[in-house]
Steps between C-alpha positions, in 0.01 A plus 500: 500500500604871549862544595528714821721801437792560733454806717653805369673560835686175472640569150872405485572847341397683816737297736787754482264773582377312801870447609576879462190597687596270777852625524379863501265413785766324696732800471217723613421285790864479615516881467198538735656246750823688515333836535281359786815370676669830460182685625478279809843631612404826659727803445729639771377837618534695803755657717820318579566404851818365665453120535726279710581148406709255721629171383580229751649150458281195561575331833849354503629698207651838451430754216735461210701798385392709201127506539283755317133595586274577206151636520311405184144583361438256220806522279599845624784540760388783726807502705814291605804501697748286699430430870735621782674289752189445702290390195309826478408702192302828475368693207219735387229294329138567396302270759309216368481117442839435361741216459793517735783304336842388620771476243818331572838560317688202675275239647174337381223605732122519531228638725463251784172293470412636155288261301590463225855598596574857405723788569194738532216536740194728465459741775313816587778742496467841686681734731283401781603133540854375450531193274690192622607232259675168605719338245661161481763331289420280195626151556559168319331239713538118527235354715402157607195368330385343822558824708712318753846593638774532418491690188726421208834690511827508303360460147640730238290787367609637163360822350543580123403815321583577138866501435592579856727263685286243680495547889492205741477440868359260744180488692538593864396283801144609466478398126519872394721702271473871463622618160666822432324530167180337359401678172203415298561199271790393700534117543537351844637151519538257796721201540342321804712417800620150559207286608230706340305502177234719358143409618292260287814398290750229515789730379760712680593675183516879503164676449455859392230771506468820312429825704165644403459717805825631647320587823391133572695231663624221273380172653631147459327207692714205602477167661744269654619234256 
């Protein structure tokens, strides 16, 4: 019987060459993807116009102090500046589809209704139409798993970040707590109030969550024990 020779293309000696070729191809492909993504972001060209942005607080809330408006195009900040006492900001900017972002130096906030939660909203910015952005506070929320009233209140919220001193406070009567800081990778812990436990558990022990989006609420679901 004649022994069938292995294909030259499958020879073990060629394996490193295949790996190198695949690696080169992967790098080339990733370069094309990055180049395509960069090309899809249109350049900013044209004559600047005075654009007007007004920030307003969501119903029942007031604007925190120290808010800054930024107009961004991709990773480029076209203009920025602090708002006045009425929440207004004006600057000369090249019109276009840009991101209007709100930066807070004091309080965690987001654009109201943003999904996913974000401090930016994409708008058609021009001198013809003023831009209005509604912002709201970021909260730690304890809600009832069954959705009934009254909400849990009085539990202790503790926020830890790096080597900073932990900060603790209580949930209000609506099961809410508005932190003064909520940086990325901070850890938010809740000790449930008396008579409550975490949903779908049999424990009242403290539970914690890491902050992965500083613009999003930190949610804990509780049920009566």
